[in-house]
N, C-alpha and C positions, 0 to 999 in steps of 0.2 A: 405226492403230484410227482418228486423225485421216482421214489419208485416205480410208478408208472410209466416214463418217460425213460427209465431204464431197460424194465421189462420192454417196450417198445424197440428201442435199437435192439437188443438181443434178438425179439424175434424177426427184425428187419434182416440184422447180420445174418442168422441163420436161413432167413430165406433168400439170399442173393450170393451166398456165399459158393466159391468151387471147391476148392481143396485148402489144404495148408502142410505145413509141416510140422512135426515136432516143436513147440515154443522153446525155445532156450532155458534151459531152469538151473539157478543156481543151489546145487542141492551139496549139504555137507556130509562128510563120510561116512556111507553104511545107510546113507538116507534114499527112499527109491518113489520117482513119481509115474503115477497113475495114469492117465491123460486121454479123455474124448472130444474131437474136435466136430466139426462140419461133417465131414469126408474121411475121416481118419481117428485113431486109436494110439498109441504107443504106452512104451512104459521102459524105464530107464532108471540105473542103480548106480548111486557111486561109491566105485568098489575101495576108495581110500581116498585121499586128500586129492589128488590129482587125476584120476580115472576115471569116467562115468562108459557104461556099456548098457546100449538100448536094442528095441526092437521097433518098429512103426509100419502099422498097415493102412492104406491109402487108399480110398476107391477113387478115382479122377475118370473127371467126368465122358472123357476123351478116350484117354488110356487104360480105361479099367481100374485094375488093383494092382498094385506096386507092393512090395516087401523091402523093408532095410534093416539089415544087422549095423550099428554105426558104433564107435566111441567117440567120446568126444576127450582132451586132456587139457587141463586150466595151464594155461604157458603164461603169463602175467596177470596180471588184475584185470580182472573184468575181462580178456582176452582166452578163449578157446579154442584149438585147432582140432579141426571134424575130420573123419574118417569112417568111410561105408562102403556098402555094397547093396547094391539096389536091385532089384530082379523084374521081371516083365517090362522091360521098357520098352518102344514102339521099333520096329524093327529088329530088334537085339533083346537078345534075351535076358541080361545083364551088365551090369557097370559097376565098376571101381571109382568112388568119386573120394573129393578131400576138399576140402573148406576154412574156412574161420566165420567164426562169431565176436561179436563185443555186446556187452550190455553196460546197464548205467546202473551204479548202485540206488538200493532201492531206498524212494524218497517218498514218505506219507501212502505206503502199501505199495505202490505202481515202481515198476521195473520195466525200463525200455531195453528193446535189444534190436540186432540186425545180425542175418546171416547170408552166408553166402556160400556157396560147393557147386563141384563144376565135374562132370564127369566126361570119359570120351564122346558121351551123345548127347550130354545135356546139360544144362546149368540150372540155377535154382535160387533165388533173394525171396529173403522173409526180412521184414519190419514188422514188432508189435510191442506190445507191452501187457505185461503180467500186472493183474492188481490183484491182494491179497483181498479176500472177501470175508473168509474165517479163518480158527489159527491154522489151518492148513491145507486150505483149499483156494488155488488161485483162478479167477478169470481170466481170457487171455483174449486179445483182440489183436488181428492183426491184419495187413495186406502181403499177398503172395503171388510169387510170379515164376511159371516154372516156362521153360523154352526149351523143348526137346529140338535134336536139330533132323527128327523125319517127324516132321507132323506141326500143329499150331501150336501157337504160345497160349496158355491157359492160365489166367490170373484172378484175382477177387478179393474181398475181403472176407476172411474167417472167424471165427469164435470158437474158444473150447474152454474146456475147465480141466483144472490136473488136482488130485489130489498126491499131496505129499506124506509119506508116514515113514 
């Protein structure tokens, strides 16, 4: 019964979600994460103990496709600084951005997080949870809010999966 309810929840989230940003992953040095979500995909690699580099492709409902190249730096326990560059913003070709992410310790396979980034023409917030389903695969469920200066707000529930290796 639990598997049926989980499957229905996943299918409902997939059918109602708009878009989400890459989830916040806590990777070990030299670990890579590849993820696929409702309207996006990403890959990131932690190059040393403190720095993660990544790329994300997002296909937003109103704004079309966007490409992000980003970096995360571990600042203090469970806090990351984020810097990046996003292409194809509405009425603008590209935007540099910065932000912060915080995460909780992993408890019983679940790790919560919140992130906020802002650029000259947008801001984006995400709150979610990564749940470990097997050894190197996480399920991600989140609420995402993207607010562009030129256009309407886009928000909703998203779901995705991440494989780490």
